[in-house]
TIRO-2110 file (N, C-alpha, C; in Angstrom, 1 decimal):
// TIRO-2110
12.6, 4.3, 16.7, N, 1, A
12.3, 5.0, 15.4, CA, 1, A
10.9, 5.4, 15.3, C, 1, A
10.5, 6.6, 14.8, N, 2, A
9.2, 7.1, 14.7, CA, 2, A
8.8, 7.4, 13.3, C, 2, A
7.6, 7.0, 12.9, N, 3, A
7.1, 7.3, 11.6, CA, 3, A
5.8, 8.1, 11.6, C, 3, A
5.7, 9.2, 10.8, N, 4, A
4.6, 9.9, 10.9, CA, 4, A
4.3, 10.4, 9.4, C, 4, A
3.1, 10.9, 9.2, N, 5, A
2.6, 11.4, 8.0, CA, 5, A
1.8, 12.6, 8.0, C, 5, A
2.1, 13.6, 7.1, N, 6, A
1.5, 14.8, 6.9, CA, 6, A
0.1, 14.5, 6.1, C, 6, A
-0.1, 13.4, 5.6, N, 7, A
-1.2, 13.1, 4.8, CA, 7, A
-2.3, 12.6, 5.5, C, 7, A
-2.1, 11.8, 6.6, N, 8, A
-3.3, 11.3, 7.5, CA, 8, A
-2.7, 11.0, 8.9, C, 8, A
-3.5, 11.0, 10.0, N, 9, A
-3.0, 10.7, 11.3, CA, 9, A
-3.2, 9.3, 11.5, C, 9, A
-2.3, 8.8, 12.4, N, 10, A
-2.3, 7.4, 12.8, CA, 10, A
-3.7, 7.0, 13.3, C, 10, A
-4.2, 6.0, 12.7, N, 11, A
-5.5, 5.6, 13.2, CA, 11, A
-6.8, 6.2, 12.5, C, 11, A
-6.4, 7.2, 11.6, N, 12, A
-7.5, 8.0, 11.2, CA, 12, A
-7.7, 7.7, 9.5, C, 12, A
-8.7, 8.3, 9.0, N, 13, A
-9.1, 8.1, 7.6, CA, 13, A
-8.0, 8.7, 6.7, C, 13, A
-7.7, 7.8, 5.6, N, 14, A
-6.8, 8.3, 4.6, CA, 14, A
-7.6, 9.1, 3.5, C, 14, A
-7.3, 10.3, 3.2, N, 15, A
-8.0, 11.1, 2.3, CA, 15, A
-8.0, 10.4, 0.9, C, 15, A
-9.1, 10.6, 0.1, N, 16, A
-9.2, 10.0, -1.2, CA, 16, A
-8.1, 10.4, -2.1, C, 16, A
-7.4, 11.4, -2.0, N, 17, A
-6.2, 11.9, -2.7, CA, 17, A
-5.3, 10.8, -2.8, C, 17, A
-5.2, 10.0, -1.8, N, 18, A
-4.2, 8.9, -1.8, CA, 18, A
-4.8, 7.6, -2.0, C, 18, A
-5.9, 7.5, -2.5, N, 19, A
-6.7, 6.2, -2.9, CA, 19, A
-6.7, 5.8, -4.4, C, 19, A
-6.7, 4.6, -4.7, N, 20, A
-6.9, 4.1, -6.1, CA, 20, A
-8.3, 4.4, -6.5, C, 20, A
-9.2, 4.3, -5.6, N, 21, A
-10.6, 4.6, -6.0, CA, 21, A
-11.4, 5.3, -5.0, C, 21, A
-12.2, 6.2, -5.4, N, 22, A
-13.0, 7.0, -4.5, CA, 22, A
-14.5, 6.8, -4.8, C, 22, A
-15.3, 7.3, -3.8, N, 23, A
-16.8, 7.1, -4.0, CA, 23, A
-17.3, 8.0, -5.2, C, 23, A
-18.3, 7.4, -5.9, N, 24, A
-18.9, 8.1, -7.0, CA, 24, A
-20.3, 7.8, -6.9, C, 24, A
-21.3, 8.9, -6.8, N, 25, A
-22.6, 8.8, -6.6, CA, 25, A
-23.4, 7.9, -7.7, C, 25, A
-22.9, 8.1, -8.9, N, 26, A
-23.5, 7.4, -10.1, CA, 26, A
-23.1, 6.1, -10.4, C, 26, A
-21.6, 5.8, -10.2, N, 27, A
-21.1, 4.5, -10.6, CA, 27, A
-20.5, 3.8, -9.4, C, 27, A
-21.0, 4.2, -8.2, N, 28, A
-20.4, 3.5, -6.9, CA, 28, A
-19.0, 4.1, -6.6, C, 28, A
-18.0, 3.7, -7.6, N, 29, A
-16.7, 4.2, -7.4, CA, 29, A
-16.1, 4.7, -8.7, C, 29, A
-15.1, 5.5, -8.6, N, 30, A
-14.2, 5.9, -9.7, CA, 30, A
-12.8, 6.0, -9.4, C, 30, A
-12.0, 6.1, -10.4, N, 31, A
-10.5, 6.1, -10.1, CA, 31, A
-10.2, 7.4, -9.3, C, 31, A
-9.3, 7.3, -8.3, N, 32, A
-8.8, 8.4, -7.5, CA, 32, A
-7.5, 9.0, -8.0, C, 32, A
-7.0, 9.9, -7.2, N, 33, A
-5.7, 10.6, -7.6, CA, 33, A
-4.5, 9.6, -7.4, C, 33, A
-4.7, 8.6, -6.5, N, 34, A
-3.6, 7.6, -6.3, CA, 34, A
-2.3, 8.1, -6.1, C, 34, A
-2.2, 9.3, -5.3, N, 35, A
-0.9, 9.6, -4.9, CA, 35, A
-0.4, 9.0, -3.6, C, 35, A
0.9, 8.7, -3.6, N, 36, A
1.5, 8.1, -2.4, CA, 36, A
1.4, 9.2, -1.3, C, 36, A
1.2, 8.7, -0.1, N, 37, A
1.1, 9.8, 1.0, CA, 37, A
2.6, 10.2, 1.4, C, 37, A
2.6, 11.3, 2.0, N, 38, A
3.8, 11.8, 2.6, CA, 38, A
4.2, 11.1, 3.9, C, 38, A
5.4, 10.7, 3.9, N, 39, A
5.9, 10.1, 5.2, CA, 39, A
7.2, 10.7, 5.7, C, 39, A
7.4, 10.7, 6.9, N, 40, A
8.7, 11.2, 7.5, CA, 40, A
9.2, 10.3, 8.7, C, 40, A
10.4, 10.2, 8.9, N, 41, A
10.8, 9.4, 10.1, CA, 41, A
12.0, 10.0, 10.8, C, 41, A
12.1, 9.6, 12.1, N, 42, A
13.3, 10.0, 12.9, CA, 42, A
13.8, 8.9, 13.7, C, 42, A
14.9, 9.2, 14.4, N, 43, A
15.5, 8.2, 15.4, CA, 43, A
15.8, 6.9, 14.8, C, 43, A
16.3, 6.8, 13.5, N, 44, A
16.8, 5.4, 13.0, CA, 44, A
18.0, 5.0, 13.9, C, 44, A
18.1, 3.8, 14.1, N, 45, A
19.1, 3.2, 15.0, CA, 45, A
20.5, 3.3, 14.3, C, 45, A
21.5, 3.4, 15.2, N, 46, A
22.9, 3.5, 14.7, CA, 46, A
23.2, 2.1, 13.9, C, 46, A
23.9, 2.3, 12.9, N, 47, A
24.1, 1.1, 12.0, CA, 47, A
23.2, 0.8, 10.9, C, 47, A
22.2, 1.6, 10.8, N, 48, A
21.1, 1.6, 9.6, CA, 48, A
21.8, 1.9, 8.4, C, 48, A
21.7, 1.1, 7.3, N, 49, A
22.3, 1.2, 6.0, CA, 49, A
21.3, 1.4, 4.8, C, 49, A
20.1, 1.1, 5.2, N, 50, A
19.0, 1.3, 4.2, CA, 50, A
17.7, 1.1, 4.8, C, 50, A
16.6, 1.5, 4.2, N, 51, A
15.2, 1.3, 4.7, CA, 51, A
14.5, 0.5, 3.7, C, 51, A
13.5, -0.2, 4.2, N, 52, A
12.4, -0.9, 3.4, CA, 52, A
11.0, -0.3, 3.8, C, 52, A
10.1, 0.0, 2.9, N, 53, A
8.9, 0.4, 3.3, CA, 53, A
7.7, -0.5, 2.6, C, 53, A
6.8, -0.9, 3.4, N, 54, A
5.7, -1.8, 3.0, CA, 54, A
4.5, -1.4, 3.5, C, 54, A
3.3, -1.4, 2.6, N, 55, A
2.1, -1.0, 3.0, CA, 55, A
1.2, -2.2, 2.7, C, 55, A
0.4, -2.7, 3.7, N, 56, A
-0.4, -3.8, 3.5, CA, 56, A
-1.9, -3.6, 4.1, C, 56, A
-2.8, -4.1, 3.5, N, 57, A
-4.2, -4.1, 4.0, CA, 57, A
-4.5, -5.6, 4.4, C, 57, A
-4.7, -5.8, 5.6, N, 58, A
-4.9, -7.2, 6.1, CA, 58, A
-6.4, -7.7, 6.2, C, 58, A
-7.3, -6.7, 5.6, N, 59, A
-8.7, -7.0, 5.7, CA, 59, A
-9.4, -7.3, 4.4, C, 59, A
-8.6, -7.8, 3.5, N, 60, A
-9.1, -8.1, 2.2, CA, 60, A
-10.0, -9.4, 2.3, C, 60, A
-11.2, -9.6, 1.7, N, 61, A
-11.9, -10.8, 1.7, CA, 61, A
-11.1, -12.0, 1.1, C, 61, A
-11.1, -13.1, 1.8, N, 62, A
-10.4, -14.3, 1.4, CA, 62, A
-11.2, -14.9, 0.0, C, 62, A
-12.4, -14.7, -0.1, N, 63, A
-13.2, -15.2, -1.1, CA, 63, A
-13.8, -14.0, -2.0, C, 63, A
-13.5, -13.9, -3.2, N, 64, A
-14.0, -12.8, -4.1, CA, 64, A
-15.3, -12.9, -4.6, C, 64, A
-16.0, -14.0, -4.4, N, 65, A
-17.4, -14.2, -5.1, CA, 65, A
-18.3, -13.0, -4.9, C, 65, A
-18.4, -12.4, -3.6, N, 66, A
-19.5, -11.4, -3.4, CA, 66, A
-18.9, -10.0, -3.6, C, 66, A
-17.6, -9.9, -3.9, N, 67, A
-17.0, -8.6, -4.0, CA, 67, A
-17.7, -7.7, -5.0, C, 67, A
-18.1, -6.5, -4.6, N, 68, A
-18.7, -5.5, -5.5, CA, 68, A
-19.9, -6.0, -6.3, C, 68, A
-20.7, -6.9, -5.7, N, 69, A
-21.9, -7.5, -6.2, CA, 69, A
-23.2, -6.8, -5.8, C, 69, A
-24.0, -6.3, -6.7, N, 70, A
-25.2, -5.6, -6.3, CA, 70, A
-26.2, -6.7, -5.4, C, 70, A
-26.7, -6.1, -4.3, N, 71, A
-27.6, -6.9, -3.5, CA, 71, A
-27.0, -7.9, -2.6, C, 71, A
-25.6, -7.8, -2.4, N, 72, A
-24.9, -8.6, -1.6, CA, 72, A
-24.0, -7.7, -0.8, C, 72, A
-23.7, -8.2, 0.5, N, 73, A
-22.7, -7.6, 1.4, CA, 73, A
-21.7, -8.7, 1.8, C, 73, A
-20.5, -8.3, 1.9, N, 74, A
-19.4, -9.1, 2.4, CA, 74, A
-19.5, -9.1, 3.9, C, 74, A
-19.7, -10.3, 4.5, N, 75, A
-19.9, -10.3, 6.0, CA, 75, A
-18.6, -10.1, 6.7, C, 75, A
-18.7, -9.5, 7.9, N, 76, A
-17.5, -9.2, 8.7, CA, 76, A
-16.8, -10.3, 9.1, C, 76, A
-17.5, -11.5, 9.4, N, 77, A
-16.8, -12.7, 9.8, CA, 77, A
-16.2, -13.4, 8.8, C, 77, A
-16.3, -13.0, 7.5, N, 78, A
-15.4, -13.8, 6.5, CA, 78, A
-14.0, -13.7, 6.6, C, 78, A
-13.3, -14.8, 6.7, N, 79, A
-11.9, -14.6, 6.8, CA, 79, A
-11.1, -13.7, 5.9, C, 79, A
-10.2, -13.0, 6.5, N, 80, A
-9.4, -12.0, 5.7, CA, 80, A
-8.0, -12.3, 5.2, C, 80, A
-7.5, -11.7, 4.2, N, 81, A
-6.1, -12.0, 3.8, CA, 81, A
-5.4, -10.7, 3.5, C, 81, A
-4.1, -10.7, 3.5, N, 82, A
-3.2, -9.6, 3.2, CA, 82, A
-3.2, -9.2, 1.7, C, 82, A
-3.3, -7.9, 1.5, N, 83, A
-3.2, -7.2, 0.2, CA, 83, A
-2.1, -6.2, 0.3, C, 83, A
-1.0, -6.3, -0.4, N, 84, A
0.2, -5.4, -0.4, CA, 84, A
-0.1, -4.3, -1.4, C, 84, A
0.0, -3.1, -1.0, N, 85, A
-0.2, -1.9, -1.8, CA, 85, A
1.1, -1.1, -2.2, C, 85, A
2.2, -1.5, -1.4, N, 86, A
3.4, -0.8, -1.7, CA, 86, A
4.6, -1.7, -1.2, C, 86, A
5.5, -1.8, -2.1, N, 87, A
7.0, -2.5, -1.7, CA, 87, A
7.9, -1.8, -2.2, C, 87, A
8.7, -1.0, -1.3, N, 88, A
9.8, -0.2, -1.7, CA, 88, A
11.0, -0.6, -0.9, C, 88, A
12.2, -0.8, -1.7, N, 89, A
13.4, -1.1, -1.0, CA, 89, A
14.6, -0.3, -1.4, C, 89, A
15.6, -0.4, -0.7, N, 90, A
16.8, 0.4, -1.0, CA, 90, A
16.7, 1.9, -0.8, C, 90, A
15.8, 2.2, 0.1, N, 91, A
15.8, 3.7, 0.5, CA, 91, A
17.0, 4.1, 1.2, C, 91, A
17.6, 5.1, 0.9, N, 92, A
19.0, 5.6, 1.5, CA, 92, A
18.9, 5.7, 3.0, C, 92, A
19.9, 5.4, 3.7, N, 93, A
20.0, 5.6, 5.1, CA, 93, A
20.0, 7.0, 5.4, C, 93, A
20.4, 7.9, 4.5, N, 94, A
20.3, 9.3, 4.8, CA, 94, A
18.9, 9.9, 4.6, C, 94, A
18.0, 9.2, 4.0, N, 95, A
16.7, 9.7, 3.7, CA, 95, A
15.9, 9.9, 5.1, C, 95, A
15.1, 11.0, 5.2, N, 96, A
14.3, 11.2, 6.3, CA, 96, A
12.8, 11.3, 6.0, C, 96, A
12.4, 11.0, 4.8, N, 97, A
11.0, 11.1, 4.4, CA, 97, A
10.8, 10.9, 2.9, C, 97, A
9.5, 10.9, 2.6, N, 98, A
9.0, 10.8, 1.2, CA, 98, A
8.0, 11.8, 1.0, C, 98, A
8.1, 12.5, -0.1, N, 99, A
7.1, 13.5, -0.4, CA, 99, A
5.7, 13.0, -0.8, C, 99, A
4.6, 13.7, -0.7, N, 100, A
3.4, 13.2, -1.3, CA, 100, A
3.3, 13.3, -2.8, C, 100, A
3.0, 12.2, -3.4, N, 101, A
3.1, 12.1, -4.9, CA, 101, A
4.4, 11.9, -5.5, C, 101, A
5.4, 11.7, -4.8, N, 102, A
6.8, 11.5, -5.3, CA, 102, A
6.9, 10.2, -6.0, C, 102, A
6.3, 9.1, -5.6, N, 103, A
6.5, 7.9, -6.2, CA, 103, A
5.2, 7.4, -6.9, C, 103, A
4.0, 8.1, -6.8, N, 104, A
2.9, 7.6, -7.5, CA, 104, A
2.0, 9.0, -7.5, C, 104, A
1.5, 9.2, -8.8, N, 105, A
0.6, 10.5, -9.0, CA, 105, A
-0.3, 10.0, -10.2, C, 105, A
-1.4, 9.3, -9.8, N, 106, A
-2.3, 8.8, -10.7, CA, 106, A
-2.4, 7.4, -11.0, C, 106, A
-3.6, 6.8, -11.4, N, 107, A
-3.6, 5.6, -11.8, CA, 107, A
-2.9, 5.2, -13.1, C, 107, A
-2.2, 4.2, -13.3, N, 108, A
-1.6, 3.8, -14.5, CA, 108, A
-2.1, 2.5, -14.9, C, 108, A
-3.1, 2.4, -15.9, N, 109, A
-3.6, 1.1, -16.2, CA, 109, A
-2.5, 0.2, -16.8, C, 109, A
-2.4, -1.1, -16.3, N, 110, A
-1.3, -1.9, -16.6, CA, 110, A
-0.2, -1.9, -15.6, C, 110, A
-0.2, -0.8, -14.8, N, 111, A
0.9, -0.7, -13.7, CA, 111, A
2.0, 0.3, -14.2, C, 111, A
2.6, 0.8, -13.1, N, 112, A
3.8, 1.7, -13.3, CA, 112, A
5.0, 0.8, -13.6, C, 112, A
6.1, 1.3, -14.2, N, 113, A
7.2, 0.6, -14.5, CA, 113, A
8.1, 0.4, -13.2, C, 113, A
8.9, -0.6, -13.5, N, 114, A
9.7, -0.9, -12.2, CA, 114, A
10.7, -2.2, -12.7, C, 114, A
11.5, -2.6, -11.8, N, 115, A
11.6, -2.2, -10.5, CA, 115, A
12.5, -0.9, -10.1, C, 115, A
13.3, -0.6, -11.2, N, 116, A
14.2, 0.7, -10.9, CA, 116, A
13.2, 1.9, -10.7, C, 116, A
13.6, 2.7, -9.7, N, 117, A
12.8, 3.8, -9.3, CA, 117, A
13.6, 5.1, -8.9, C, 117, A
12.9, 6.1, -8.3, N, 118, A
13.5, 7.3, -7.9, CA, 118, A
14.5, 7.2, -6.7, C, 118, A
15.5, 8.1, -6.8, N, 119, A
16.5, 8.1, -5.6, CA, 119, A
17.2, 6.8, -5.5, C, 119, A
17.5, 6.1, -6.4, N, 120, A
18.2, 4.8, -6.3, CA, 120, A
17.4, 3.7, -5.6, C, 120, A
16.1, 3.8, -5.5, N, 121, A
15.2, 2.8, -4.9, CA, 121, A
14.8, 1.7, -5.9, C, 121, A
14.3, 0.6, -5.4, N, 122, A
13.6, -0.3, -6.2, CA, 122, A
12.2, -0.5, -5.7, C, 122, A
11.2, -0.7, -6.7, N, 123, A
9.9, -1.0, -6.3, CA, 123, A
9.5, -2.4, -6.6, C, 123, A
8.9, -3.0, -5.6, N, 124, A
8.4, -4.3, -5.8, CA, 124, A
6.9, -4.3, -6.4, C, 124, A
6.6, -5.5, -6.8, N, 125, A
5.2, -5.7, -7.4, CA, 125, A
4.2, -5.7, -6.3, C, 125, A
3.1, -4.9, -6.5, N, 126, A
2.0, -5.0, -5.5, CA, 126, A
1.0, -6.0, -5.9, C, 126, A
-0.1, -6.2, -5.1, N, 127, A
-1.0, -7.3, -5.4, CA, 127, A
-2.2, -6.8, -6.3, C, 127, A
-2.1, -5.6, -6.9, N, 128, A
-3.1, -5.4, -8.0, CA, 128, A
-2.6, -6.3, -9.2, C, 128, A
-1.4, -6.6, -9.3, N, 129, A
-0.9, -7.5, -10.5, CA, 129, A
-1.8, -8.7, -10.4, C, 129, A
-2.0, -9.3, -9.3, N, 130, A
-2.9, -10.5, -9.3, CA, 130, A
-4.4, -10.1, -9.5, C, 130, A
-4.8, -9.1, -8.8, N, 131, A
-6.3, -8.7, -8.8, CA, 131, A
-6.7, -8.5, -10.2, C, 131, A
-5.9, -7.8, -11.0, N, 132, A
-6.3, -7.4, -12.4, CA, 132, A
-5.8, -8.4, -13.5, C, 132, A
-5.4, -9.6, -13.0, N, 133, A
-4.8, -10.5, -14.0, CA, 133, A
-5.7, -11.0, -15.1, C, 133, A
-7.1, -10.9, -14.7, N, 134, A
-8.1, -11.3, -15.8, CA, 134, A
-8.9, -10.1, -16.5, C, 134, A
-8.3, -9.0, -16.2, N, 135, A
-8.9, -7.8, -16.6, CA, 135, A
-8.2, -7.3, -17.9, C, 135, A
-8.8, -7.5, -19.1, N, 136, A
-8.1, -7.0, -20.3, CA, 136, A
-7.7, -5.5, -20.3, C, 136, A
-8.4, -4.7, -19.7, N, 137, A
-8.2, -3.3, -19.6, CA, 137, A
-7.2, -2.8, -18.6, C, 137, A
-6.9, -3.7, -17.6, N, 138, A
-6.1, -3.2, -16.4, CA, 138, A
-4.9, -4.2, -16.1, C, 138, A
-4.9, -5.3, -16.8, N, 139, A
-4.0, -6.3, -16.5, CA, 139, A
-2.5, -5.9, -16.7, C, 139, A
-1.5, -6.3, -15.9, N, 140, A
-0.2, -5.9, -16.1, CA, 140, A
0.7, -6.2, -14.9, C, 140, A
1.9, -5.6, -14.7, N, 141, A
2.7, -5.7, -13.6, CA, 141, A
2.6, -4.4, -12.9, C, 141, A
2.1, -4.4, -11.6, N, 142, A
1.9, -3.2, -10.9, CA, 142, A
2.9, -2.9, -10.0, C, 142, A
4.0, -2.1, -10.3, N, 143, A
5.1, -1.9, -9.4, CA, 143, A
4.8, -0.6, -8.6, C, 143, A
5.4, -0.5, -7.4, N, 144, A
5.3, 0.7, -6.5, CA, 144, A
3.9, 0.7, -5.8, C, 144, A
3.6, 2.1, -5.6, N, 145, A
2.5, 2.3, -4.7, CA, 145, A
1.1, 2.5, -5.7, C, 145, A
0.1, 1.7, -5.2, N, 146, A
-1.3, 1.9, -5.7, CA, 146, A
-2.2, 1.8, -4.5, C, 146, A
-2.9, 2.9, -4.3, N, 147, A
-3.7, 3.0, -3.0, CA, 147, A
-4.8, 2.2, -2.8, C, 147, A
-5.6, 2.5, -1.8, N, 148, A
-6.8, 1.8, -1.3, CA, 148, A
-8.0, 1.7, -2.4, C, 148, A
-8.6, 0.5, -2.4, N, 149, A
-9.7, 0.4, -3.3, CA, 149, A
-10.4, -0.8, -2.7, C, 149, A
-11.0, -0.7, -1.5, N, 150, A
-11.7, -1.9, -0.8, CA, 150, A
-13.1, -2.0, -1.6, C, 150, A
-13.7, -3.2, -1.5, N, 151, A
-15.0, -3.5, -2.0, CA, 151, A
-16.0, -2.4, -1.4, C, 151, A
-16.8, -1.9, -2.4, N, 152, A
-17.8, -1.0, -2.0, CA, 152, A
-19.0, -1.6, -1.1, C, 152, A
-19.0, -2.9, -1.2, N, 153, A
-20.0, -3.6, -0.4, CA, 153, A
-19.4, -4.3, 0.8, C, 153, A
-18.3, -4.0, 1.2, N, 154, A
-17.7, -4.6, 2.4, CA, 154, A
-18.3, -4.0, 3.6, C, 154, A
-18.6, -4.9, 4.7, N, 155, A
-19.2, -4.4, 5.9, CA, 155, A
-18.3, -4.0, 7.0, C, 155, A
-16.9, -4.0, 6.6, N, 156, A
-15.9, -3.4, 7.6, CA, 156, A
-15.1, -2.4, 7.0, C, 156, A
-14.5, -1.6, 7.8, N, 157, A
-13.5, -0.6, 7.4, CA, 157, A
-12.2, -1.2, 7.1, C, 157, A
-11.4, -1.0, 6.2, N, 158, A
-10.2, -1.6, 6.0, CA, 158, A
-9.1, -0.8, 6.6, C, 158, A
-8.0, -1.4, 7.0, N, 159, A
-6.9, -0.7, 7.7, CA, 159, A
-5.7, -0.9, 6.9, C, 159, A
-4.9, 0.2, 6.8, N, 160, A
-3.6, 0.2, 5.9, CA, 160, A
-2.4, 0.4, 6.7, C, 160, A
-1.6, -0.6, 6.9, N, 161, A
-0.5, -0.5, 7.9, CA, 161, A
0.7, -0.2, 7.0, C, 161, A
1.4, 1.0, 7.2, N, 162, A
2.5, 1.5, 6.5, CA, 162, A
3.7, 1.1, 7.6, C, 162, A
4.6, 0.3, 7.2, N, 163, A
5.7, 0.0, 8.0, CA, 163, A
7.1, 0.3, 7.4, C, 163, A
7.9, 1.0, 8.1, N, 164, A
9.3, 1.3, 7.7, CA, 164, A
10.2, 0.4, 8.5, C, 164, A
11.1, -0.2, 7.8, N, 165, A
12.1, -1.1, 8.5, CA, 165, A
13.5, -0.6, 8.2, C, 165, A
14.2, -0.6, 9.3, N, 166, A
15.6, -0.1, 9.2, CA, 166, A
16.5, -1.4, 9.1, C, 166, A
17.3, -1.5, 8.1, N, 167, A
18.2, -2.6, 7.8, CA, 167, A
19.6, -2.3, 8.1, C, 167, A
20.4, -3.5, 8.4, N, 168, A
21.8, -3.4, 8.5, CA, 168, A
22.4, -3.7, 7.1, C, 168, A
21.6, -3.5, 6.1, N, 169, A
22.2, -4.0, 4.6, CA, 169, A
22.1, -2.7, 3.8, C, 169, A
23.1, -2.4, 3.0, N, 170, A
23.0, -1.3, 2.0, CA, 170, A
21.9, -1.6, 0.9, C, 170, A
21.7, -2.9, 0.7, N, 171, A
20.8, -3.1, -0.4, CA, 171, A
20.0, -4.4, -0.1, C, 171, A
18.7, -4.3, -0.1, N, 172, A
17.8, -5.6, 0.1, CA, 172, A
18.2, -6.6, -0.8, C, 172, A
18.6, -7.8, -0.3, N, 173, A
19.0, -8.9, -1.1, CA, 173, A
17.8, -9.6, -1.9, C, 173, A
17.1, -8.8, -2.9, N, 174, A
16.2, -9.4, -3.7, CA, 174, A
16.6, -9.0, -5.1, C, 174, A
16.2, -9.8, -6.2, N, 175, A
16.5, -9.4, -7.6, CA, 175, A
15.3, -9.5, -8.5, C, 175, A
15.5, -9.0, -9.6, N, 176, A
14.5, -9.0, -10.6, CA, 176, A
13.2, -8.5, -10.1, C, 176, A
12.1, -9.1, -10.6, N, 177, A
10.8, -8.7, -10.1, CA, 177, A
10.6, -9.5, -8.7, C, 177, A
10.1, -8.6, -7.7, N, 178, A
9.9, -9.2, -6.4, CA, 178, A
8.7, -8.6, -5.8, C, 178, A
8.1, -9.3, -4.8, N, 179, A
7.0, -8.8, -4.0, CA, 179, A
7.3, -8.8, -2.5, C, 179, A
6.3, -8.5, -1.7, N, 180, A
6.5, -8.5, -0.2, CA, 180, A
7.0, -9.7, 0.3, C, 180, A
6.5, -10.9, -0.2, N, 181, A
6.9, -12.2, 0.4, CA, 181, A
8.4, -12.2, 0.3, C, 181, A
9.0, -12.0, -0.8, N, 182, A
10.4, -12.1, -1.1, CA, 182, A
11.2, -11.0, -0.2, C, 182, A
10.6, -9.9, 0.0, N, 183, A
11.4, -9.0, 0.7, CA, 183, A
11.3, -9.4, 2.3, C, 183, A
10.2, -9.8, 2.7, N, 184, A
10.2, -10.2, 4.3, CA, 184, A
11.3, -11.4, 4.4, C, 184, A
11.4, -12.3, 3.5, N, 185, A
12.4, -13.4, 3.6, CA, 185, A
13.8, -12.8, 3.6, C, 185, A
14.0, -12.0, 2.6, N, 186, A
15.4, -11.3, 2.6, CA, 186, A
15.8, -10.5, 3.7, C, 186, A
14.7, -9.8, 4.5, N, 187, A
15.1, -9.1, 5.5, CA, 187, A
15.3, -9.8, 6.9, C, 187, A
14.9, -11.0, 6.9, N, 188, A
15.0, -11.8, 8.1, CA, 188, A
16.4, -11.8, 8.7, C, 188, A
16.4, -11.4, 10.0, N, 189, A
17.8, -11.2, 10.6, CA, 189, A
18.6, -9.9, 10.4, C, 189, A
17.9, -9.1, 9.6, N, 190, A
18.7, -7.8, 9.3, CA, 190, A
17.9, -6.6, 9.6, C, 190, A
16.8, -6.7, 10.4, N, 191, A
16.0, -5.6, 10.8, CA, 191, A
16.5, -5.0, 12.1, C, 191, A
16.9, -3.8, 12.2, N, 192, A
17.4, -3.2, 13.3, CA, 192, A
16.3, -2.6, 14.1, C, 192, A
15.2, -2.0, 13.4, N, 193, A
14.1, -1.4, 14.1, CA, 193, A
13.0, -1.2, 13.0, C, 193, A
11.7, -1.1, 13.4, N, 194, A
10.6, -0.8, 12.6, CA, 194, A
9.7, 0.2, 13.2, C, 194, A
8.9, 0.9, 12.4, N, 195, A
7.9, 1.8, 12.9, CA, 195, A
6.7, 1.7, 12.0, C, 195, A
5.5, 2.0, 12.5, N, 196, A
4.4, 1.8, 11.7, CA, 196, A
3.4, 2.9, 12.0, C, 196, A
2.7, 3.3, 11.0, N, 197, A
1.4, 4.2, 11.0, CA, 197, A
0.3, 3.5, 10.2, C, 197, A
-0.9, 3.7, 10.8, N, 198, A
-2.0, 3.0, 10.2, CA, 198, A
-3.1, 3.9, 9.8, C, 198, A
-3.6, 3.8, 8.6, N, 199, A
-4.7, 4.6, 8.1, CA, 199, A
-5.9, 3.7, 7.8, C, 199, A
-7.1, 4.3, 7.7, N, 200, A
-8.3, 3.6, 7.4, CA, 200, A
-9.0, 4.1, 6.1, C, 200, A
-9.8, 3.1, 5.5, N, 201, A
-10.5, 3.6, 4.3, CA, 201, A
-11.6, 2.7, 4.0, C, 201, A
-12.8, 3.2, 3.4, N, 202, A
-13.8, 2.5, 3.0, CA, 202, A
-14.5, 3.1, 1.8, C, 202, A
-15.1, 2.3, 0.9, N, 203, A
-15.9, 2.8, -0.2, CA, 203, A
-17.4, 2.3, 0.0, C, 203, A
-17.7, 1.9, 1.2, N, 204, A
-19.1, 1.6, 1.6, CA, 204, A
-19.7, 3.0, 2.1, C, 204, A
-20.7, 3.5, 1.3, N, 205, A
-21.3, 4.8, 1.7, CA, 205, A
-21.7, 4.9, 3.1, C, 205, A
-22.3, 3.8, 3.6, N, 206, A
-22.8, 3.8, 5.0, CA, 206, A
-21.6, 3.8, 6.0, C, 206, A
-20.4, 3.2, 5.8, N, 207, A
-19.3, 3.2, 6.6, CA, 207, A
-18.6, 4.5, 6.5, C, 207, A
-18.5, 5.1, 5.3, N, 208, A
-17.8, 6.4, 5.1, CA, 208, A
-18.6, 7.5, 5.9, C, 208, A
-19.9, 7.4, 6.0, N, 209, A
-20.7, 8.3, 6.6, CA, 209, A
-20.4, 8.3, 8.1, C, 209, A
-20.2, 7.0, 8.6, N, 210, A
-19.9, 6.9, 10.0, CA, 210, A
-18.6, 7.4, 10.5, C, 210, A
-17.6, 7.4, 9.5, N, 211, A
-16.3, 8.0, 9.7, CA, 211, A
-16.4, 9.5, 9.8, C, 211, A
END
């Protein structure tokens, strides 16, 4: 199975159009267009009954103390943790792709609605729900896609792994509100194939210039 994108090349920079935040010369960062990237796939294995799509950033600082703090830099050797940006299940076996902006087009304070979504799919909760839990202006349940917004003072470029899973199930066996952890557990033993594409992103001006 092959997964590709017209929005960015594997291993290359994700354009700001698909990010939650973009660089801003006056305020460090500002909200971006937050459109989901275009994706297409081929060669799904025989017996595929549905697809699951996950997007995860494994480079998120494990300690938030220095995140986006003036005069501080997040060191490269700080342990990192996963941050899920998109959890999409029940994609039809007949589907061969997703259009840019089809599932997300703009930042929605408090999060987009879910889990019911377009084309009979369901959207899981992404990790912005936890990130904004104590922010009165942004807190809420963030369903579906919300793009990159790594710390502007991080010393490393972040990587965004978009993985498509072909399942032998018509419907992913998760219910109610769910996240990536529940989906991984539900898929166990039912994945026929998987394909991945990875993009990079940074809001550190020095790293952005290097890219």
